[in-house]
SERO-4910 file (N, C-alpha, C, O; in steps of 0.05 Angstrom, whole numbers):
BEGIN
 pado doro    nc1    nc2    nc3   cac1   cac2   cac3    cc1    cc2    cc3    oc1    oc2    oc3
  Met    A    229    255   1852    245    253   1828    250    281   1816    231    297   1814
  Arg    A    275    287   1809    281    314   1799    276    315   1769    285    298   1754
  Ala    A    260    334   1761    255    337   1732    278    352   1719    292    368   1731
  Phe    A    282    346   1693    302    361   1678    292    366   1650    274    353   1640
  Val    A    303    386   1638    295    395   1612    317    389   1592    340    395   1596
  Leu    A    309    376   1570    328    370   1549    336    396   1535    319    413   1529
  Pro    A    362    400   1531    371    425   1518    363    425   1489    362    405   1475
  Val    A    357    449   1479    351    453   1451    376    464   1438    388    483   1448
  Cys    A    384    452   1415    408    462   1402    403    468   1373    384    457   1361
  Ala    A    419    485   1362    417    492   1333    423    467   1317    440    451   1324
  Ser    A    410    465   1294    413    441   1277    441    437   1268    451    415   1267
  Ala    A    456    459   1261    484    456   1252    501    444   1274    518    427   1269
  Phe    A    497    454   1299    513    444   1321    506    414   1327    524    398   1332
  Cys    A    480    408   1325    472    380   1330    484    361   1310    492    339   1316
  Ala    A    485    370   1285    497    353   1264    526    348   1269    536    326   1264
  Met    A    540    369   1280    569    366   1285    574    347   1308    594    333   1309
  Thr    A    555    347   1328    560    331   1352    543    305   1352    542    292   1373
  Ala    A    530    299   1330    513    275   1329    530    250   1333    553    249   1324
  Pro    A    519    229   1347    534    205   1351    539    191   1325    525    196   1305
  Pro    A    560    174   1323    568    161   1298    546    145   1285    545    142   1261
  Glu    A    527    135   1301    506    118   1291    484    134   1276    466    122   1263
  Ser    A    484    161   1278    464    177   1266    470    184   1237    493    185   1230
  Ser    A    449    187   1221    453    196   1194    459    226   1194    447    241   1209
  Val    A    478    234   1177    486    262   1175    482    271   1146    490    257   1128
  Ala    A    470    294   1143    466    305   1116    493    314   1104    509    327   1118
  Leu    A    499    306   1080    523    314   1066    519    338   1047    538    348   1035
  Phe    A    494    346   1044    488    368   1026    467    386   1040    447    377   1049
  Asn    A    473    412   1040    456    431   1054    433    442   1037    416    458   1046
  Gly    A    431    433   1011    410    441    994    413    468    981    397    477    965
  Lys    A    436    482    988    440    509    978    465    513    962    466    528    942
  Asp    A    487    499    971    512    503    957    529    477    961    520    458    972
  Leu    A    554    477    950    571    454    951    591    454    974    613    444    972
  Ala    A    583    467    996    600    467   1020    605    439   1029    586    423   1031
  Gly    A    629    431   1035    636    404   1044    643    386   1021    649    362   1026
  Trp    A    643    396    997    649    380    973    674    391    960    678    415    959
  Val    A    690    373    948    715    382    935    717    367    908    701    350    902
  Gly    A    736    376    892    740    364    866    728    382    845    733    406    845
  Asp    A    713    371    826    702    386    804    677    401    812    655    395    803
  Thr    A    680    421    829    657    436    839    645    454    817    622    462    818
  Gly    A    661    459    796    651    475    774    634    459    755    620    470    738
  Gly    A    636    433    756    621    415    738    593    407    749    579    392    736
  Tyr    A    586    418    772    560    412    784    547    438    793    561    457    799
  Arg    A    521    439    793    507    462    803    485    454    822    477    430    823
  Val    A    476    472    838    454    467    857    429    479    845    428    502    838
  Glu    A    408    462    842    383    470    829    360    457    843    358    433    845
  Asp    A    342    473    854    317    463    867    324    443    889    311    423    891
  Gly    A    344    449    905    351    432    927    365    406    920    365    387    936
  Ala    A    377    405    896    391    381    887    418    389    875    422    411    865
  Ile    A    437    370    877    462    373    863    459    361    835    451    338    833
  Val    A    464    377    815    460    368    787    486    368    772    500    388    771
  Cys    A    492    345    760    516    343    743    510    358    716    489    354    704
  Thr    A    529    375    707    526    389    683    539    374    660    550    352    663
  Asp    A    539    386    636    551    373    613    581    373    614    595    362    597
  Lys    A    592    386    635    621    385    639    629    371    665    652    372    674
  Gly    A    609    359    678    613    348    705    632    324    705    630    306    689
  Gly    A    651    324    724    670    302    728    666    290    755    644    281    762
  Asn    A    687    288    771    686    276    798    683    296    820    700    314    822
  Leu    A    663    294    835    657    311    858    657    294    883    643    274    885
  Phe    A    674    301    903    678    284    927    671    298    953    671    323    955
  Thr    A    664    282    973    661    292   1000    689    301   1010    709    288   1003
  Gln    A    689    321   1025    715    330   1036    726    310   1056    750    306   1059
  Lys    A    708    297   1070    715    277   1091    717    250   1079    704    243   1059
  Glu    A    733    233   1091    735    205   1083    718    188   1102    712    195   1125
  Tyr    A    709    165   1091    691    146   1106    701    118   1102    711    111   1081
  Ala    A    698    102   1123    707     74   1122    683     55   1118    678     46   1096
  Asp    A    669     50   1140    645     33   1139    620     50   1143    620     66   1162
  Phe    A    601     48   1125    579     67   1126    555     58   1109    557     39   1094
  Glu    A    533     72   1113    510     71   1095    507     98   1082    504    118   1096
  Phe    A    507     99   1057    505    124   1041    478    123   1027    473    106   1011
  Ser    A    460    142   1034    433    142   1022    429    168   1007    439    189   1015
  Phe    A    413    166    986    408    189    969    385    184    950    376    161    947
  Glu    A    375    205    938    356    202    917    369    212    891    386    230    892
  Phe    A    362    200    869    373    209    843    352    209    822    332    193    823
  Arg    A    356    226    802    337    228    780    353    229    754    370    246    750
  Leu    A    348    209    737    363    207    711    349    222    689    324    226    689
  Thr    A    364    230    669    354    239    644    359    216    624    375    198    630
  Ser    A    346    216    601    349    195    582    378    191    574    392    209    565
  Gly    A    388    166    577    415    159    569    437    167    588    460    165    582
  Ala    A    429    177    612    449    188    630    467    166    643    459    144    647
  Asn    A    491    175    648    512    158    660    526    174    681    535    196    677
  Asn    A    529    162    705    543    175    727    553    152    745    553    129    736
  Gly    A    561    157    769    570    136    787    574    147    815    575    171    819
  Ile    A    575    128    834    580    136    862    608    125    869    612    101    871
  Ala    A    626    143    875    653    136    884    651    127    913    638    140    930
  Ile    A    665    105    919    665     94    946    694     88    955    709     77    939
  Arg    A    701     97    979    728     93    989    749    101    969    769     87    965
  Ser    A    744    123    956    761    132    934    782    152    943    777    169    961
  Pro    A    806    152    931    825    174    935    815    197    917    797    194    901
  Leu    A    827    221    921    819    244    905    831    243    877    821    257    859
  Gln    A    851    227    873    864    225    847    859    197    835    855    178    850
  Gly    A    860    196    809    856    170    795    826    165    789    809    181    796
  Asp    A    821    143    775    794    135    768    782    120    791    791     98    798
  Pro    A    760    131    803    748    117    826    740     88    821    740     72    839
  Ala    A    734     81    796    725     54    790    747     34    795    742     10    799
  Tyr    A    772     43    795    795     25    798    812     33    823    821     15    838
  Ala    A    815     59    828    831     68    851    815     65    877    826     62    898
  Gly    A    788     65    874    770     59    897    749     40    887    756     19    877
  Phe    A    724     46    891    702     31    880    683     51    867    681     74    875
  Glu    A    669     42    846    648     58    835    622     41    832    622     20    820
  Val    A    601     51    844    575     39    841    561     54    818    557     78    819
  Gln    A    555     39    797    545     51    772    518     64    776    500     54    789
  Val    A    515     87    763    489    101    760    484    104    731    499    118    716
  Leu    A    462     92    721    459     89    692    430     86    684    414     74    698
  Asp    A    423     97    661    397     92    649    399     65    635    407     63    611
  Asn    A    391     44    648    393     17    637    377     13    612    382     -5    595
  Ser    A    356     30    608    338     26    586    348     39    560    336     35    539
  Ala    A    369     54    561    379     69    537    390     49    516    405     31    523
  Pro    A    382     52    491    391     34    470    421     32    467    431     10    461
  Gln    A    436     54    473    465     53    470    479     35    491    502     29    488
  Tyr    A    464     28    511    475     11    532    465    -18    531    469    -34    549
  Ala    A    453    -26    508    441    -52    506    461    -75    508    454    -97    517
  Asn    A    486    -70    500    505    -92    499    529    -88    519    551    -98    514
  Leu    A    523    -75    541    544    -72    561    549    -99    575    534   -118    574
  Lys    A    572   -100    590    578   -123    607    559   -121    631    550    -99    639
  Glu    A    553   -144    643    534   -145    665    542   -126    688    526   -115    702
  Tyr    A    568   -124    692    579   -108    714    579    -78    708    591    -62    723
  Gln    A    567    -70    686    567    -41    679    539    -29    682    536     -5    677
  Tyr    A    519    -44    689    492    -33    691    488    -21    719    504    -24    737
  His    A    466     -7    722    461      9    746    463     -8    771    453    -30    773
  Gly    A    476      3    791    479     -9    817    503    -28    819    510    -35    841
  Ser    A    514    -36    797    537    -54    797    561    -41    810    566    -17    807
  Leu    A    578    -57    823    604    -49    831    621    -52    806    629    -74    799
  Tyr    A    627    -30    793    639    -30    767    663    -49    765    683    -45    778
  Gly    A    661    -69    747    682    -87    742    685   -109    762    702   -127    759
  Ile    A    669   -108    784    672   -127    806    648   -144    811    650   -169    814
  Ala    A    624   -133    812    600   -148    818    576   -136    803    572   -112    803
  Ala    A    561   -153    790    538   -144    774    513   -141    792    509   -157    810
  Ala    A    497   -121    786    472   -116    800    449   -129    785    450   -133    761
  Lys    A    428   -135    800    403   -143    787    391   -119    772    392    -97    782
  Arg    A    381   -124    748    370   -102    733    340   -100    738    323   -108    721
  Glu    A    333    -89    761    305    -86    768    302    -62    787    321    -52    797
  Ala    A    277    -55    793    269    -35    813    272     -6    804    265     12    819
  Met    A    284     -1    781    288     27    772    261     39    764    245     26    750
  Lys    A    256     64    772    232     78    764    236     91    736    259     93    727
  Pro    A    214     98    723    217    110    696    234    135    697    236    149    717
  Ile    A    248    140    674    265    163    671    249    189    678    227    193    669
  Gly    A    262    206    694    249    231    702    237    230    730    231    251    742
  Glu    A    234    206    741    224    203    768    247    199    788    269    191    780
  Trp    A    242    206    813    263    204    834    264    175    844    244    163    850
  Asn    A    289    165    846    294    138    857    309    142    884    322    162    888
  Thr    A    305    123    901    319    122    927    339     99    928    332     77    921
  Glu    A    363    105    937    384     84    937    400     86    963    405    108    974
  Thr    A    408     63    973    426     61    996    449     43    989    445     20    980
  Ile    A    473     52    994    497     36    989    510     32   1017    516     51   1031
  Arg    A    514      7   1023    526      0   1049    552    -15   1045    553    -35   1031
  Phe    A    573     -5   1057    599    -19   1058    606    -23   1087    608     -4   1103
  Asp    A    611    -48   1094    619    -55   1122    641    -76   1120    635    -99   1115
  Gly    A    665    -67   1123    688    -85   1118    688    -94   1089    690    -77   1072
  Thr    A    687   -120   1084    686   -130   1057    658   -135   1046    655   -143   1023
  Lys    A    638   -130   1063    610   -134   1055    599   -109   1041    603    -87   1051
  Ala    A    586   -113   1018    575    -90   1004    547    -96    994    542   -118    983
  Thr    A    529    -78    999    501    -81    989    492    -55    976    500    -34    984
  Val    A    475    -58    956    462    -36    943    433    -41    943    424    -62    933
  Thr    A    417    -22    953    388    -25    954    375     -3    938    379     21    944
  Leu    A    360    -10    918    347     10    900    317      9    904    304    -12    899
  Asn    A    305     31    912    276     32    916    266      9    933    245     -3    927
  Gly    A    281      2    954    272    -20    972    280    -48    964    274    -67    978
  Val    A    292    -51    940    300    -77    930    330    -80    931    345    -63    920
  Val    A    340   -101    943    369   -106    944    378   -116    917    370   -138    908
  Ile    A    395   -101    903    404   -109    877    433   -118    876    442   -129    857
  Val    A    447   -113    899    474   -123    902    477   -132    931    470   -117    949
  Asp    A    488   -155    936    494   -165    963    518   -184    960    514   -208    955
  Val    A    542   -173    965    566   -189    960    586   -186    983    585   -167    998
  Asp    A    604   -205    983    628   -203   1001    651   -200    982    657   -218    966
  Leu    A    665   -178    983    687   -172    965    709   -192    968    724   -197    948
  Ala    A    712   -204    991    732   -225    995    726   -250    980    744   -267    976
  Val    A    701   -253    971    693   -277    956    691   -270    926    703   -285    910
  Val    A    677   -249    919    674   -243    890    699   -232    877    702   -233    853
  Ala    A    718   -223    893    743   -213    883    766   -226    898    785   -213    907
  Lys    A    764   -252    902    784   -267    917    812   -263    906    816   -266    881
  Asp    A    831   -257    923    859   -253    914    861   -231    894    880   -231    878
  Gly    A    842   -212    894    844   -190    875    834   -196    847    836   -178    830
  Lys    A    825   -220    842    815   -227    815    787   -218    811    769   -224    827
  Thr    A    782   -202    790    756   -190    786    745   -200    759    759   -210    742
  Ile    A    718   -197    756    705   -208    732    712   -192    707    708   -202    685
  Asp    A    722   -167    710    730   -152    686    759   -157    679    768   -148    658
  Gly    A    774   -171    696    802   -178    690    821   -155    694    845   -158    688
  His    A    812   -133    705    830   -110    710    838   -109    740    825   -120    757
  Glu    A    860    -96    744    869    -92    772    853    -70    785    850    -48    773
  His    A    843    -75    809    827    -55    824    842    -50    850    838    -65    869
  Ala    A    858    -29    850    872    -22    875    853    -16    898    861    -19    921
  Gly    A    829     -8    891    809     -2    912    802    -25    930    793    -21    952
  Leu    A    807    -49    920    801    -73    937    818    -73    962    810    -86    982
  Lys    A    840    -59    962    857    -58    986    851    -35   1004    862    -32   1026
  Arg    A    833    -17    995    827      6   1011    805      1   1031    786    -14   1026
  Thr    A    808     12   1055    788      9   1076    775     35   1083    756     36   1099
  Thr    A    784     57   1070    771     83   1075    776    101   1050    793     94   1033
  Gly    A    761    122   1048    765    140   1026    741    159   1023    723    159   1041
  His    A    740    174   1002    719    193    997    695    181    984    698    161    969
  Ile    A    671    192    988    647    185    973    644    207    953    651    230    958
  Gly    A    633    201    930    630    222    910    612    214    886    601    192    885
  Phe    A    610    233    868    595    229    843    614    229    820    631    247    818
  Cys    A    611    210    802    630    207    780    615    214    754    602    198    742
  Gly    A    617    240    747    602    250    724    615    243    698    639    240    695
  His    A    598    240    677    607    235    650    594    255    631    590    249    607
  Gly    A    588    279    641    576    300    625    547    297    619    536    310    602
  Asp    A    533    280    634    505    276    631    490    288    655    501    289    677
  Ser    A    466    297    650    450    310    671    437    289    689    419    274    681
  Val    A    447    288    714    436    271    735    433    288    760    452    302    767
  Ala    A    411    287    774    406    302    798    407    285    823    397    262    822
  Phe    A    418    295    845    420    281    870    410    298    892    415    322    893
  Arg    A    394    287    911    384    302    934    381    283    958    385    259    956
  Asn    A    374    295    981    372    280   1006    396    262   1010    393    238   1015
  Ile    A    419    273   1009    445    259   1009    454    256   1038    460    277   1051
  Lys    A    455    232   1049    462    228   1077    481    204   1080    483    187   1062
  Val    A    496    204   1102    514    182   1108    510    175   1137    507    192   1154
  Arg    A    511    149   1143    511    139   1171    535    121   1174    537    100   1162
  Glu    A    553    130   1191    578    114   1196    571     90   1214    555     93   1232
  Leu    A    584     68   1207    579     43   1222    601     37   1241    625     41   1235
  His    A    593     28   1265    613     19   1284    603     -7   1297    588     -6   1317
  Thr    A    610    -29   1285    600    -55   1295    616    -64   1319    639    -55   1323
  Ala    A    605    -83   1334    618    -94   1358    644   -107   1350    663   -107   1366
  Ala    A    645   -118   1326    669   -132   1317    693   -114   1313    716   -122   1313
  Lys    A    687    -88   1310    708    -68   1305    714    -53   1331    732    -35   1331
***
């Protein structure tokens, strides 16, 4: 039997040539390379992307269709942000694409929100369970998975959203009564939707999905 040696490659090259099923880092921990949009509204601090008091929408340069997006986040008291999904670069991601809410559910000013506005919810489309969030100031782990019309959100190991968009928004009808053009989109950018509150994100990765059905 002939022996062979596996080649050793630089991490940057490996990331570029990794198979579609592998998770790829979207943040290098040092700067906002690979990100577009409001790059001036976010800063890199201690290996995390931090939304500043002027932070707006920050997007991946690349578009994604079906994927698992995983990250860690740390809230400050009363903080509000969001995760843009399948979004165009223009318009409000909550309607032009999808927005998965990032929110301090415990803040008094949010006591009377609609169910679809709390953390993890697909804004205006599907409400998340209000559980599994760690105390303010601690790091949380979240995974957002979109595969065709199926969408799940997992917070600290607990599934808080598990829906089929073709069912919960049948014929484009949503629980907030607004038109969501994003329901027709099958690809787009991933991003952070800042509202001027300090929220930190780290260990930001994406794994593109390629199921047998596709």
